[in-house]
C-alpha positions as CSV (number, residue, x, y, z in Angstrom):
1,X,-4.7,20.5,7.2
2,X,-3.5,19.9,10.8
3,X,0.3,20.1,11.1
4,X,2.0,18.3,14.0
5,X,5.9,18.3,13.9
6,X,7.7,16.6,11.0
7,X,4.1,16.6,9.3
8,X,4.8,20.1,8.1
9,X,7.6,19.0,5.6
10,X,5.2,16.0,4.3
11,X,2.6,18.9,3.9
12,X,4.9,20.9,1.9
13,X,5.3,18.1,-0.7
14,X,1.9,17.0,-0.7
15,X,0.9,20.7,-1.8
16,X,3.7,20.7,-4.6
17,X,2.8,17.3,-5.8
18,X,-1.0,17.1,-5.4
19,X,-2.2,20.7,-5.7
20,X,-5.9,20.0,-4.5
21,X,-5.5,17.6,-1.8
22,X,-7.7,16.2,1.0
23,X,-7.3,17.7,4.4
24,X,-5.1,15.1,6.1
25,X,-4.4,14.7,9.5
26,X,-1.0,13.6,10.1
27,X,0.7,12.3,13.2
28,X,4.4,11.5,13.4
29,X,5.9,9.2,15.7
30,X,9.7,8.7,16.5
31,X,9.2,5.2,17.4
32,X,6.5,2.9,18.4
33,X,5.4,-0.6,18.4
34,X,3.2,-0.4,15.3
35,X,1.4,2.2,13.5
36,X,-1.4,-0.1,13.0
37,X,-1.6,-0.1,16.7
38,X,-1.5,3.5,16.7
39,X,-4.2,4.1,14.2
40,X,-6.6,1.5,15.9
41,X,-6.1,3.4,19.3
42,X,-6.7,6.8,17.6
43,X,-9.7,5.7,15.6
44,X,-11.2,3.9,18.7
45,X,-10.7,7.2,20.8
46,X,-12.1,9.6,18.0
47,X,-14.4,8.7,15.2
48,X,-13.0,9.5,11.5
49,X,-14.6,12.4,10.0
50,X,-15.8,12.9,6.5
51,X,-13.3,14.5,4.0
52,X,-10.5,14.0,6.8
53,X,-8.1,11.0,6.2
54,X,-5.6,10.2,8.9
55,X,-2.1,8.8,8.8
56,X,0.2,8.0,11.4
57,X,3.8,7.8,10.3
58,X,6.8,6.2,12.2
59,X,10.5,6.6,11.8
60,X,10.9,3.2,13.6
61,X,8.4,0.3,14.4
62,X,9.8,-2.6,16.7
63,X,6.8,-4.6,16.4
64,X,5.3,-4.4,13.1
65,X,3.1,-7.3,11.6
66,X,2.7,-7.9,7.9
67,X,0.8,-10.6,5.6
68,X,-0.1,-13.8,7.5
69,X,1.4,-12.4,10.7
70,X,4.9,-12.5,9.7
71,X,7.3,-10.1,11.4
72,X,7.3,-6.5,9.4
73,X,11.1,-5.3,9.7
74,X,10.6,-1.7,10.1
75,X,14.0,-0.3,11.0
76,X,15.0,3.6,10.8
77,X,15.3,4.8,7.1
78,X,12.0,3.4,5.8
79,X,8.6,4.9,5.4
80,X,6.3,2.9,7.8
81,X,2.8,4.4,7.9
82,X,-1.0,3.5,8.6
83,X,-3.6,5.5,6.9
84,X,-7.5,5.8,6.9
85,X,-9.8,7.1,4.4
86,X,-13.3,8.0,5.3
87,X,-15.6,6.4,2.7
88,X,-19.2,6.5,4.2
89,X,-21.0,4.7,1.2
90,X,-22.5,1.3,0.1
91,X,-20.9,1.6,-3.4
92,X,-17.4,1.4,-2.7
93,X,-15.7,-1.6,-4.6
94,X,-13.9,-3.3,-1.8
95,X,-13.0,-6.5,-3.9
96,X,-10.4,-4.6,-5.7
97,X,-9.3,-1.9,-3.4
98,X,-6.2,-3.8,-2.9
99,X,-5.5,-3.8,-6.7
100,X,-6.3,0.2,-7.2
101,X,-3.7,0.8,-4.4
102,X,-1.2,-1.6,-6.0
103,X,-1.3,-0.1,-9.5
104,X,-1.1,3.4,-8.1
105,X,1.9,2.5,-6.2
106,X,3.3,1.0,-9.3
107,X,2.5,4.2,-11.4
108,X,3.8,6.4,-8.4
109,X,7.3,4.5,-8.9
110,X,7.2,4.1,-12.7
111,X,6.8,7.9,-13.1
112,X,10.2,8.1,-11.6
113,X,11.6,5.5,-14.2
114,X,11.6,2.7,-11.5
115,X,10.3,-0.4,-13.2
116,X,8.2,-2.1,-10.8
117,X,5.6,-4.9,-10.7
118,X,2.7,-6.0,-8.6
119,X,3.1,-9.3,-6.7
120,X,-0.6,-10.2,-6.1
121,X,-2.3,-9.5,-3.7
122,X,-0.4,-6.7,-1.9
123,X,3.4,-6.3,-2.9
124,X,5.4,-4.2,-4.9
125,X,8.6,-5.8,-6.6
126,X,11.7,-4.5,-8.2
127,X,13.0,-7.3,-10.0
128,X,12.7,-10.4,-7.7
129,X,12.8,-8.4,-4.4
130,X,10.2,-6.5,-2.7
131,X,10.2,-2.7,-2.4
132,X,7.0,-2.1,-0.8
133,X,4.3,-4.1,1.2
134,X,0.9,-3.0,2.1
135,X,-2.3,-4.5,3.9
136,X,-5.6,-3.2,3.0
137,X,-8.6,-3.0,5.3
138,X,-12.4,-2.2,4.9
139,X,-14.3,-1.2,8.0
140,X,-17.9,-1.6,7.8
141,X,-21.3,-0.6,9.6
142,X,-23.9,-3.0,8.2
143,X,-23.9,-2.5,4.5
144,X,-22.1,0.9,4.6
145,X,-18.4,1.1,4.2
146,X,-17.2,3.5,6.9
147,X,-13.6,3.8,5.7
148,X,-10.8,1.9,4.3
149,X,-7.2,1.6,6.0
150,X,-4.0,0.5,4.7
151,X,-0.7,-0.4,6.4
152,X,2.4,0.6,4.3
153,X,5.9,-0.3,4.5
154,X,8.3,1.1,1.9
155,X,12.4,0.4,2.2
156,X,13.8,3.6,1.3
157,X,17.4,4.2,3.2
158,X,17.0,1.2,5.7
159,X,18.8,-2.1,5.9
160,X,16.6,-4.7,4.1
161,X,16.5,-8.8,4.7
162,X,17.6,-10.6,1.5
163,X,14.2,-10.8,0.2
164,X,13.8,-7.2,0.0
165,X,15.4,-4.1,-1.6
166,X,15.6,-0.5,-0.6
167,X,15.0,2.5,-3.0
168,X,18.7,3.8,-2.3
169,X,20.0,0.5,-3.8
170,X,17.5,0.8,-6.7
171,X,18.6,4.6,-7.4
172,X,22.0,4.0,-6.2
173,X,22.1,7.0,-4.2
174,X,21.4,8.0,-0.4
175,X,20.4,11.3,-1.5
176,X,16.7,10.8,-0.9
177,X,14.0,12.9,0.7
178,X,11.7,10.6,2.7
179,X,9.1,13.6,3.1
180,X,8.8,13.7,-0.6
181,X,8.2,10.0,-1.0
182,X,6.1,9.9,2.0
183,X,3.8,12.5,0.3
184,X,3.9,10.5,-2.8
185,X,2.6,7.2,-0.9
186,X,-0.3,9.3,0.6
187,X,-1.2,10.5,-2.8
188,X,-1.0,7.1,-4.1
189,X,-3.8,6.1,-1.4
190,X,-5.6,9.1,-2.1
191,X,-5.5,8.3,-5.9
192,X,-6.5,4.7,-5.2
193,X,-9.8,5.9,-3.7
194,X,-10.5,8.0,-6.6
195,X,-10.1,5.4,-9.4
196,X,-11.9,2.5,-7.5
197,X,-15.1,3.1,-9.6
198,X,-13.4,2.4,-12.7
199,X,-13.1,-1.4,-12.5
200,X,-12.1,-2.1,-15.9
201,X,-9.1,0.3,-15.7
202,X,-8.0,-1.2,-12.4
203,X,-8.2,-4.8,-13.6
204,X,-6.5,-4.0,-17.0
205,X,-3.6,-2.2,-15.2
206,X,-3.2,-4.7,-12.5
207,X,-2.8,-7.5,-15.1
208,X,-0.4,-5.0,-17.0
209,X,1.7,-4.8,-13.8
210,X,1.3,-8.3,-12.6
211,X,4.5,-10.2,-11.8
212,X,4.0,-14.0,-12.8
213,X,7.2,-15.5,-11.6
214,X,5.8,-15.8,-7.7
215,X,3.1,-18.3,-7.1
216,X,1.1,-18.1,-4.0
217,X,2.5,-20.0,-1.0
218,X,1.7,-23.9,-1.2
219,X,1.7,-23.9,-4.9
220,X,4.6,-25.7,-6.9
221,X,6.1,-23.5,-9.9
222,X,6.8,-26.9,-11.6
223,X,2.8,-27.8,-11.7
224,X,1.2,-24.3,-11.9
225,X,1.6,-20.9,-13.5
226,X,-0.2,-17.5,-12.9
227,X,-2.7,-17.1,-15.7
228,X,-4.2,-13.5,-14.9
229,X,-6.2,-11.6,-12.4
230,X,-9.9,-12.0,-13.1
231,X,-12.6,-9.3,-13.3
232,X,-13.3,-9.7,-9.6
233,X,-9.7,-9.2,-8.7
234,X,-9.1,-12.8,-8.0
235,X,-5.9,-14.5,-9.1
236,X,-6.4,-17.4,-11.6
237,X,-3.6,-20.0,-11.8
238,X,-3.6,-23.1,-14.1
239,X,-2.1,-26.2,-14.8
240,X,-2.6,-28.7,-17.8
241,X,-5.7,-30.0,-16.7
242,X,-7.0,-27.1,-14.2
243,X,-7.7,-23.6,-13.7
244,X,-7.9,-22.3,-10.1
245,X,-9.4,-19.4,-8.7
246,X,-7.5,-17.9,-5.5
247,X,-9.3,-15.2,-3.8
248,X,-8.1,-12.1,-1.6
249,X,-10.8,-12.1,0.8
């Protein structure tokens, strides 16, 4: 594993948590415009190698972008990273990749007795507030999926807007090791790749963790309600006369 600067502390916890782990290339930034931009530039300069995922982790972003081009508030104290994992296969089930990552992030937190839920398609909520947001992408060459990548933001010790919540508020302590939690997030990403072939497990788990109180934008909660996630990873909503399918891609 290539270790640069603060990456050594994350590597230490990866070894403790994961045991057998991929050969991560970890790069830390004190401050950057966007880890997504940094990752894009890195992968444009040097191609991703088989069996060597890469992650760029920033202490602070000043121009992060989230779902639907919304501003991704990324102050000091949170975990802000972008990671890419080599696939080199035509068999990867990209339609459920966001769900496999979502359920592994939920499992990661629930193992620590933090009762979170999945807000389809790519948010992790504690109660009515966002704790984690993630933006998955699939990079292809013809029919072959070269790699998958994801931008992840997790509120840990940082200030959050009213719609968010930090891990420190959930746990009611500021005694939180960010390197430990960064390692856990990277392991969740790794685990999501490992479990993607078990589609039945992914869909079943996604429905178990699915929070049904937040409809997608544009749908009135007085007219519509969430039914479930279907076998292709789509969200199904219904009213008295209709069943509507909302697709992630």
